C-alpha positions, 0 to 999 in steps of 0.5 A, spaced: 537 740 665 532 745 665 532 747 672 537 752 676 536 747 682 540 741 677 545 746 676 546 747 683 546 740 685 552 739 679 556 744 683 555 741 689 557 734 686 563 737 683 565 740 689 565 734 693 569 730 688 575 736 689 574 734 696 575 727 695 581 728 691 584 732 696 583 727 701 586 721 697 592 725 696 594 728 702 599 725 706 599 725 714 605 722 718 608 716 715 602 714 710 603 715 703 598 718 699 594 714 694 595 714 686 591 718 682 585 715 679 579 718 676 572 718 680 569 712 679 574 708 675 572 702 678 565 702 675 566 706 669 571 705 663 576 710 662 572 716 658 565 715 661 559 718 657 554 722 661 549 716 661 554 712 664 555 716 670 548 718 671 546 711 671 552 709 676 551 715 681 544 717 680 540 710 678 545 705 682 546 710 687 554 708 687 558 711 692 566 710 693 568 706 700 571 710 705 578 708 706 580 705 712 586 710 713 581 715 714 577 712 719 584 710 723 587 717 723 586 722 729 587 729 728 591 732 734 
């Protein structure tokens, strides 16, 4: 990372992970929240290297699936 823009992108990415976890762990009504899982647990090992994460996120363009319960939840 030799450019300030790279650091800004990392900050936005980290912020997105925080928002994702907040949404996953929030209970609404009778629903139960999901168990904690590290980001991208289904495509990388338990202690991924920087290179693994770069491949999954940047090269492969992997994005997690949005849970069905989010789509069916209507704000009142």
